[in-house]
C-alpha positions in Angstrom: -10.7 2.6 -30.3 -9.8 6.1 -28.1 -8.0 5.2 -25.0 -10.7 7.3 -22.8 -13.7 6.1 -24.5 -12.6 1.9 -24.1 -11.9 3.1 -20.4 -15.4 4.6 -20.3 -17.0 1.3 -21.4 -14.5 -1.2 -19.4 -15.3 1.4 -16.6 -19.0 0.4 -16.8 -18.3 -3.7 -16.7 -17.7 -4.1 -12.9 -17.4 -6.7 -10.7 -20.8 -7.2 -8.1 -18.8 -5.9 -5.0 -17.7 -2.7 -6.9 -20.7 -1.9 -8.4 -22.7 -3.0 -5.0 -20.5 0.5 -3.1 -21.7 2.0 -6.7 -25.3 1.9 -6.5 -25.0 2.4 -2.8 -23.7 5.7 -3.5 -26.0 6.4 -6.5 -29.1 5.1 -3.8 -27.6 7.9 -1.5 -27.5 10.3 -3.8 -31.8 9.7 -4.4 -30.9 7.8 -7.7 -33.5 5.5 -9.0 -31.3 2.6 -9.9 -33.3 -0.2 -11.8 -31.9 -3.3 -12.9 -33.0 -5.7 -15.5 -31.2 -9.0 -16.7 -30.1 -11.3 -19.5 -28.1 -13.0 -22.4 -28.1 -9.9 -25.1 -26.6 -12.7 -27.6 -27.2 -10.8 -30.4 -27.7 -7.8 -29.8 -30.9 -6.0 -32.1 -33.5 -3.1 -31.9 -36.3 -5.7 -29.6 -32.7 -5.5 -27.1 -32.6 -1.9 -27.5 -35.8 -0.7 -27.4 -36.6 -3.0 -24.1 -33.2 -1.5 -22.3 -34.2 2.2 -23.3 -37.3 1.4 -21.7 -35.7 -0.2 -18.6 -33.7 3.3 -18.4 -36.6 5.6 -18.5 -38.1 4.0 -15.4 -35.2 5.8 -13.1 -31.9 7.2 -13.2 -29.4 4.5 -13.4 -29.5 1.3 -15.8 -27.6 -2.1 -14.7 -27.5 -5.0 -16.8 -27.3 -8.5 -15.1 -25.5 -10.3 -18.1 -25.5 -14.3 -18.2 -21.7 -15.4 -18.8 -20.9 -17.7 -21.1 -21.1 -20.9 -18.9 -25.1 -19.4 -17.8 -26.0 -19.1 -21.0 -24.6 -22.6 -22.4 -26.5 -24.7 -19.3 -29.6 -22.1 -20.4 -29.3 -22.0 -24.6 -27.4 -24.7 -25.2 -23.9 -26.1 -26.4 -23.9 -23.8 -29.3 -24.3 -21.3 -27.4 -23.9 -17.8 -27.0 -22.6 -16.5 -30.6 -20.8 -13.8 -28.7 -18.7 -14.3 -25.9 -19.2 -12.6 -22.8 -16.9 -10.0 -23.1 -18.1 -8.8 -26.6 -21.7 -8.7 -25.2 -20.7 -7.0 -22.2 -19.2 -4.2 -24.5 -21.8 -3.7 -26.8 -24.3 -3.7 -23.8 -22.1 -0.7 -22.2 -21.4 1.4 -25.2 -25.6 2.3 -25.2 -25.2 5.7 -23.8 -28.5 4.6 -21.5 -26.8 1.6 -19.4 -25.0 2.9 -16.5 -23.4 -0.7 -15.2 -23.1 -4.4 -16.5 -22.2 -7.2 -14.1 -21.7 -10.8 -15.1 -23.2 -14.1 -13.3 -22.0 -17.2 -13.7 -25.3 -18.0 -12.0 -28.3 -20.0 -14.0 -30.6 -16.8 -12.5 -29.1 -13.2 -11.0 -31.2 -13.8 -7.4 -27.7 -13.7 -5.8 -26.9 -9.9 -8.0 -30.2 -8.7 -7.5 -30.2 -9.8 -4.0 -26.7 -8.0 -3.1 -28.1 -5.0 -5.5 -31.1 -4.2 -4.3 -32.4 -2.3 -6.6 -35.3 0.3 -6.7 -36.9 -1.0 -9.6 -36.3 -5.0 -11.1 -37.6 -4.9 -14.8 -38.2 -8.1 -17.0 -40.1 -8.5 -19.9 -43.9 -8.9 -20.0 -43.9 -12.3 -21.1 -43.2 -12.7 -17.1 -45.8 -12.2 -14.1 -44.6 -10.8 -11.2 -45.1 -13.9 -8.9 -42.8 -15.9 -11.4 -39.5 -13.0 -11.6 -36.4 -13.8 -9.9 -35.4 -11.3 -7.3 -39.0 -10.0 -7.2 -39.9 -10.7 -3.5 -36.3 -9.4 -2.3 -37.1 -5.9 -4.4 -40.3 -5.6 -3.0 -39.2 -6.8 0.8 -36.6 -3.7 0.5 -39.4 -1.3 -0.7 -38.7 -1.5 -4.5 -40.9 -2.2 -7.4 -41.1 -4.6 -10.4 -42.0 -3.6 -13.5 -42.6 -5.4 -17.1 -42.8 -4.3 -20.3 -43.8 -5.6 -23.6 -41.2 -6.8 -26.2 -40.9 -5.5 -29.7 -42.3 -8.3 -32.0 -40.1 -10.0 -34.4 -37.1 -9.6 -32.7 -35.1 -12.3 -30.9 -31.4 -13.8 -31.5 -32.8 -17.0 -31.7 -34.7 -15.9 -34.7 -31.6 -13.9 -36.1 -29.4 -17.1 -36.0 -32.4 -19.7 -37.2 -32.3 -17.3 -40.6 -28.5 -16.8 -40.8 -28.6 -20.8 -40.6 -30.9 -20.9 -43.1 -29.5 -18.8 -45.6 -26.2 -20.7 -45.1 -27.8 -23.8 -46.7 
């Protein structure tokens, strides 16, 4: 990989303290910061479409990415398929993604409470009253939005298809 491209990708993957400073700068510049989170294990069309729609809601898109330990607790010992470094790099490679931050916890509440994005986004399978961090974002004057998923795409369905073909 070209050194400058690799540096650009890696610059998007930031620890929380540095990303907080970056987010504060963006907001002082009048930019709307959008935050979403997830596992993003096997990146597929559903993920890319969802993230592109989230990016369109503001000026900067930050993704909270479940670290491997968090994924194992939530999805089981056989997940993730791709480790956190691979998943973070793939997300950072998307031109409309401005920041990626890993979190070890089961929920991104600490990230959201620290970053205080202008817009918090989750899939439409959630309602605003059960979106982690919604209260904090709304109390800070922000918005919470949901985005409809593209039907027929999930990492789990891809994994199951691969397993079935391997038998």
